[in-house]
TORVEX-659954 format. One record per residue (C-alpha): residue number from 0; residue in three letters; x, y, z. Coordinates in steps of 0.1 Angstrom, whole numbers, plus 5000, padded with zeros to 4 digits. Each point is the difference from the previous one (the first is absolute). Example, Ala and Ser with C-alpha at 12.3 -4.5 7.8 and 13.67 -1.06 7.14 Angstrom:
BEGIN
<pt><num>0</num><residu>Ala</residu><u>5123</u><v>4955</v><w>5078</w></pt>
<pt><num>1</num><residu>Ser</residu><u>5014</u><v>5034</v><w>4993</w></pt>
***
This chain:
BEGIN
<pt><num>0</num><residu>Unk</residu><u>4986</u><v>4762</v><w>4841</w></pt>
<pt><num>1</num><residu>Unk</residu><u>5033</u><v>5013</v><w>5011</w></pt>
<pt><num>2</num><residu>Unk</residu><u>4986</u><v>5035</v><w>5002</w></pt>
<pt><num>3</num><residu>Unk</residu><u>4972</u><v>4989</v><w>5023</w></pt>
<pt><num>4</num><residu>Unk</residu><u>5024</u><v>4982</v><w>5023</w></pt>
<pt><num>5</num><residu>Unk</residu><u>5020</u><v>5033</v><w>5002</w></pt>
<pt><num>6</num><residu>Unk</residu><u>4969</u><v>5020</v><w>5007</w></pt>
<pt><num>7</num><residu>Unk</residu><u>4989</u><v>4975</v><w>5028</w></pt>
<pt><num>8</num><residu>Unk</residu><u>5035</u><v>5001</v><w>5015</w></pt>
<pt><num>9</num><residu>Unk</residu><u>4999</u><v>5038</v><w>5000</w></pt>
<pt><num>10</num><residu>Unk</residu><u>4966</u><v>5000</v><w>5016</w></pt>
<pt><num>11</num><residu>Unk</residu><u>5013</u><v>4976</v><w>5026</w></pt>
<pt><num>12</num><residu>Unk</residu><u>5027</u><v>5024</v><w>5010</w></pt>
<pt><num>13</num><residu>Unk</residu><u>4973</u><v>5024</v><w>5011</w></pt>
<pt><num>14</num><residu>Unk</residu><u>4990</u><v>4976</v><w>5027</w></pt>
<pt><num>15</num><residu>Unk</residu><u>5033</u><v>5005</v><w>5018</w></pt>
<pt><num>16</num><residu>Unk</residu><u>5000</u><v>5038</v><w>4995</w></pt>
<pt><num>17</num><residu>Unk</residu><u>4989</u><v>5019</v><w>5032</w></pt>
<pt><num>18</num><residu>Unk</residu><u>4970</u><v>5022</v><w>4994</w></pt>
<pt><num>19</num><residu>Unk</residu><u>4991</u><v>5029</v><w>5023</w></pt>
<pt><num>20</num><residu>Unk</residu><u>4971</u><v>5024</v><w>5006</w></pt>
<pt><num>21</num><residu>Unk</residu><u>5001</u><v>5034</v><w>4983</w></pt>
<pt><num>22</num><residu>Unk</residu><u>4999</u><v>5018</v><w>5033</w></pt>
<pt><num>23</num><residu>Unk</residu><u>5022</u><v>4975</v><w>5018</w></pt>
<pt><num>24</num><residu>Unk</residu><u>5034</u><v>4995</v><w>4983</w></pt>
<pt><num>25</num><residu>Unk</residu><u>5022</u><v>4988</v><w>5028</w></pt>
<pt><num>26</num><residu>Unk</residu><u>5036</u><v>5009</v><w>4997</w></pt>
<pt><num>27</num><residu>Unk</residu><u>5022</u><v>4985</v><w>4986</w></pt>
<pt><num>28</num><residu>Unk</residu><u>4979</u><v>4970</v><w>4989</w></pt>
<pt><num>29</num><residu>Unk</residu><u>4973</u><v>5020</v><w>4983</w></pt>
<pt><num>30</num><residu>Unk</residu><u>5025</u><v>5019</v><w>4979</w></pt>
<pt><num>31</num><residu>Unk</residu><u>5017</u><v>4968</v><w>4990</w></pt>
<pt><num>32</num><residu>Unk</residu><u>4966</u><v>4985</v><w>4991</w></pt>
<pt><num>33</num><residu>Unk</residu><u>4991</u><v>5031</v><w>4980</w></pt>
<pt><num>34</num><residu>Unk</residu><u>5031</u><v>4997</v><w>4979</w></pt>
<pt><num>35</num><residu>Unk</residu><u>4995</u><v>4962</v><w>4995</w></pt>
<pt><num>36</num><residu>Unk</residu><u>4963</u><v>5003</v><w>4990</w></pt>
<pt><num>37</num><residu>Unk</residu><u>5007</u><v>5029</v><w>4976</w></pt>
<pt><num>38</num><residu>Unk</residu><u>5027</u><v>4980</v><w>4982</w></pt>
<pt><num>39</num><residu>Unk</residu><u>4979</u><v>4968</v><w>5000</w></pt>
<pt><num>40</num><residu>Unk</residu><u>4970</u><v>5019</v><w>4985</w></pt>
<pt><num>41</num><residu>Unk</residu><u>5022</u><v>5016</v><w>4974</w></pt>
<pt><num>42</num><residu>Unk</residu><u>5015</u><v>4966</v><w>4992</w></pt>
<pt><num>43</num><residu>Unk</residu><u>4966</u><v>4984</v><w>4996</w></pt>
<pt><num>44</num><residu>Unk</residu><u>4989</u><v>5027</v><w>4976</w></pt>
<pt><num>45</num><residu>Unk</residu><u>5031</u><v>4996</v><w>4980</w></pt>
<pt><num>46</num><residu>Unk</residu><u>4995</u><v>4963</v><w>4999</w></pt>
<pt><num>47</num><residu>Unk</residu><u>4966</u><v>5004</v><w>4985</w></pt>
<pt><num>48</num><residu>Unk</residu><u>4979</u><v>4992</v><w>5031</w></pt>
<pt><num>49</num><residu>Unk</residu><u>4968</u><v>5019</v><w>4997</w></pt>
<pt><num>50</num><residu>Unk</residu><u>4988</u><v>5023</v><w>5029</w></pt>
<pt><num>51</num><residu>Unk</residu><u>4969</u><v>4978</v><w>5004</w></pt>
<pt><num>52</num><residu>Unk</residu><u>5021</u><v>4968</v><w>5002</w></pt>
<pt><num>53</num><residu>Unk</residu><u>5024</u><v>5016</v><w>5025</w></pt>
<pt><num>54</num><residu>Unk</residu><u>4972</u><v>5011</v><w>5022</w></pt>
<pt><num>55</num><residu>Unk</residu><u>4980</u><v>4967</v><w>4995</w></pt>
<pt><num>56</num><residu>Unk</residu><u>5028</u><v>4974</v><w>5003</w></pt>
<pt><num>57</num><residu>Unk</residu><u>5023</u><v>5016</v><w>5025</w></pt>
<pt><num>58</num><residu>Unk</residu><u>5000</u><v>4980</v><w>5032</w></pt>
<pt><num>59</num><residu>Unk</residu><u>4976</u><v>5011</v><w>5026</w></pt>
<pt><num>60</num><residu>Unk</residu><u>5013</u><v>5025</v><w>5026</w></pt>
<pt><num>61</num><residu>Unk</residu><u>4998</u><v>4992</v><w>5037</w></pt>
<pt><num>62</num><residu>Unk</residu><u>4979</u><v>5020</v><w>5024</w></pt>
<pt><num>63</num><residu>Unk</residu><u>5032</u><v>5016</v><w>5014</w></pt>
<pt><num>64</num><residu>Unk</residu><u>5012</u><v>5011</v><w>4965</w></pt>
<pt><num>65</num><residu>Unk</residu><u>4977</u><v>5025</v><w>4983</w></pt>
<pt><num>66</num><residu>Unk</residu><u>4992</u><v>4997</v><w>4963</w></pt>
<pt><num>67</num><residu>Unk</residu><u>4993</u><v>5037</v><w>4995</w></pt>
<pt><num>68</num><residu>Unk</residu><u>5036</u><v>5009</v><w>4994</w></pt>
<pt><num>69</num><residu>Unk</residu><u>5005</u><v>4971</v><w>4976</w></pt>
<pt><num>70</num><residu>Unk</residu><u>4969</u><v>5011</v><w>4980</w></pt>
<pt><num>71</num><residu>Unk</residu><u>5012</u><v>5036</v><w>5000</w></pt>
<pt><num>72</num><residu>Unk</residu><u>5034</u><v>4990</v><w>4986</w></pt>
<pt><num>73</num><residu>Unk</residu><u>4984</u><v>4978</v><w>4974</w></pt>
<pt><num>74</num><residu>Unk</residu><u>4976</u><v>5028</v><w>4990</w></pt>
<pt><num>75</num><residu>Unk</residu><u>5030</u><v>5024</v><w>4997</w></pt>
<pt><num>76</num><residu>Unk</residu><u>5021</u><v>4976</v><w>4980</w></pt>
<pt><num>77</num><residu>Unk</residu><u>4972</u><v>4989</v><w>4976</w></pt>
<pt><num>78</num><residu>Unk</residu><u>4980</u><v>5032</v><w>4996</w></pt>
<pt><num>79</num><residu>Unk</residu><u>5029</u><v>5023</v><w>4990</w></pt>
<pt><num>80</num><residu>Unk</residu><u>5028</u><v>4998</v><w>4974</w></pt>
<pt><num>81</num><residu>Unk</residu><u>5028</u><v>4978</v><w>5014</w></pt>
<pt><num>82</num><residu>Unk</residu><u>5027</u><v>5015</v><w>5022</w></pt>
<pt><num>83</num><residu>Unk</residu><u>5036</u><v>4988</v><w>5005</w></pt>
<pt><num>84</num><residu>Unk</residu><u>5001</u><v>4976</v><w>5031</w></pt>
<pt><num>85</num><residu>Unk</residu><u>5026</u><v>5022</v><w>5018</w></pt>
<pt><num>86</num><residu>Unk</residu><u>4978</u><v>5031</v><w>4996</w></pt>
<pt><num>87</num><residu>Unk</residu><u>4967</u><v>4984</v><w>5010</w></pt>
<pt><num>88</num><residu>Unk</residu><u>5015</u><v>4980</v><w>5029</w></pt>
<pt><num>89</num><residu>Unk</residu><u>5017</u><v>5032</v><w>5014</w></pt>
<pt><num>90</num><residu>Unk</residu><u>4966</u><v>5018</v><w>4998</w></pt>
<pt><num>91</num><residu>Unk</residu><u>4983</u><v>4972</v><w>5019</w></pt>
<pt><num>92</num><residu>Unk</residu><u>5028</u><v>4999</v><w>5026</w></pt>
<pt><num>93</num><residu>Unk</residu><u>4995</u><v>5037</v><w>5006</w></pt>
<pt><num>94</num><residu>Unk</residu><u>4962</u><v>4996</v><w>5001</w></pt>
<pt><num>95</num><residu>Unk</residu><u>5004</u><v>4975</v><w>5028</w></pt>
<pt><num>96</num><residu>Unk</residu><u>5024</u><v>5021</v><w>5019</w></pt>
<pt><num>97</num><residu>Unk</residu><u>4979</u><v>5032</v><w>4997</w></pt>
<pt><num>98</num><residu>Unk</residu><u>4969</u><v>4981</v><w>5010</w></pt>
<pt><num>99</num><residu>Unk</residu><u>5014</u><v>4997</v><w>5035</w></pt>
<pt><num>100</num><residu>Unk</residu><u>4994</u><v>5036</v><w>5007</w></pt>
<pt><num>101</num><residu>Unk</residu><u>4976</u><v>5011</v><w>4973</w></pt>
<pt><num>102</num><residu>Unk</residu><u>4975</u><v>4972</v><w>4993</w></pt>
<pt><num>103</num><residu>Unk</residu><u>4970</u><v>5023</v><w>4997</w></pt>
<pt><num>104</num><residu>Unk</residu><u>5017</u><v>5022</v><w>4974</w></pt>
<pt><num>105</num><residu>Unk</residu><u>5012</u><v>4970</v><w>4980</w></pt>
<pt><num>106</num><residu>Unk</residu><u>4964</u><v>4987</v><w>4999</w></pt>
<pt><num>107</num><residu>Unk</residu><u>4990</u><v>5028</v><w>4977</w></pt>
<pt><num>108</num><residu>Unk</residu><u>5031</u><v>4995</v><w>4977</w></pt>
<pt><num>109</num><residu>Unk</residu><u>4991</u><v>4992</v><w>4964</w></pt>
<pt><num>110</num><residu>Unk</residu><u>5027</u><v>4979</v><w>4982</w></pt>
<pt><num>111</num><residu>Unk</residu><u>4990</u><v>5018</v><w>4968</w></pt>
<pt><num>112</num><residu>Unk</residu><u>5015</u><v>5032</v><w>5015</w></pt>
<pt><num>113</num><residu>Unk</residu><u>5033</u><v>4982</v><w>5009</w></pt>
<pt><num>114</num><residu>Unk</residu><u>5004</u><v>4979</v><w>4969</w></pt>
<pt><num>115</num><residu>Unk</residu><u>5012</u><v>5028</v><w>4976</w></pt>
<pt><num>116</num><residu>Unk</residu><u>5027</u><v>5010</v><w>5025</w></pt>
<pt><num>117</num><residu>Unk</residu><u>5011</u><v>4964</v><w>5003</w></pt>
<pt><num>118</num><residu>Unk</residu><u>5003</u><v>4998</v><w>4962</w></pt>
<pt><num>119</num><residu>Unk</residu><u>5022</u><v>5030</v><w>5001</w></pt>
<pt><num>120</num><residu>Unk</residu><u>5022</u><v>4984</v><w>5026</w></pt>
<pt><num>121</num><residu>Unk</residu><u>5006</u><v>4971</v><w>4975</w></pt>
<pt><num>122</num><residu>Unk</residu><u>5018</u><v>5024</v><w>4977</w></pt>
<pt><num>123</num><residu>Unk</residu><u>5025</u><v>5012</v><w>5027</w></pt>
<pt><num>124</num><residu>Unk</residu><u>5037</u><v>4990</v><w>4996</w></pt>
<pt><num>125</num><residu>Unk</residu><u>5018</u><v>4985</v><w>5017</w></pt>
<pt><num>126</num><residu>Unk</residu><u>4977</u><v>4971</v><w>5007</w></pt>
<pt><num>127</num><residu>Unk</residu><u>5007</u><v>5002</v><w>5037</w></pt>
<pt><num>128</num><residu>Unk</residu><u>4983</u><v>5034</v><w>5002</w></pt>
<pt><num>129</num><residu>Unk</residu><u>4967</u><v>4985</v><w>4989</w></pt>
<pt><num>130</num><residu>Unk</residu><u>4989</u><v>4985</v><w>5034</w></pt>
<pt><num>131</num><residu>Unk</residu><u>5005</u><v>5033</v><w>5020</w></pt>
<pt><num>132</num><residu>Unk</residu><u>4981</u><v>5018</v><w>4973</w></pt>
<pt><num>133</num><residu>Unk</residu><u>4971</u><v>4976</v><w>5003</w></pt>
<pt><num>134</num><residu>Unk</residu><u>5000</u><v>5004</v><w>5038</w></pt>
<pt><num>135</num><residu>Unk</residu><u>4999</u><v>5038</v><w>4996</w></pt>
<pt><num>136</num><residu>Unk</residu><u>4971</u><v>4997</v><w>4975</w></pt>
<pt><num>137</num><residu>Unk</residu><u>4977</u><v>4989</v><w>5028</w></pt>
<pt><num>138</num><residu>Unk</residu><u>5009</u><v>5030</v><w>5021</w></pt>
<pt><num>139</num><residu>Unk</residu><u>4996</u><v>5024</v><w>4971</w></pt>
<pt><num>140</num><residu>Unk</residu><u>4964</u><v>4988</v><w>4993</w></pt>
<pt><num>141</num><residu>Unk</residu><u>4989</u><v>4998</v><w>5037</w></pt>
<pt><num>142</num><residu>Unk</residu><u>5019</u><v>5030</v><w>5013</w></pt>
<pt><num>143</num><residu>Unk</residu><u>5013</u><v>4979</v><w>5029</w></pt>
<pt><num>144</num><residu>Unk</residu><u>5035</u><v>5012</v><w>5009</w></pt>
<pt><num>145</num><residu>Unk</residu><u>5028</u><v>4976</v><w>4993</w></pt>
***
């Protein structure tokens, strides 16, 4: 019973998280939302929330807020081996930032191509060097200059 309460509380926090369109990630709100959604999806997975439950029971998204990015984040978090929150959140932050100028190029990006580089970033010491590595991984795969 306690676990279900925790799961419902976690899903409730998604209602207050801003969600943005993949091609429209307004600065700085979109980047903040990207980090928040990434960490919340990682937390849900770690708490034992299934992907199906997360997508089914997450509060509905308003017309202004686009659910595509939320679904993309959930797919990335649940369909691949887990990443450290600071690595995945930094990747998502950079994804949002780069989408401002290169939305069409990012549309063809496959997370499967980026994930191995992000896993390598997790091994970097010191820990503070991991987020910049994750941000560079996006550029390495897409060829978009930093």
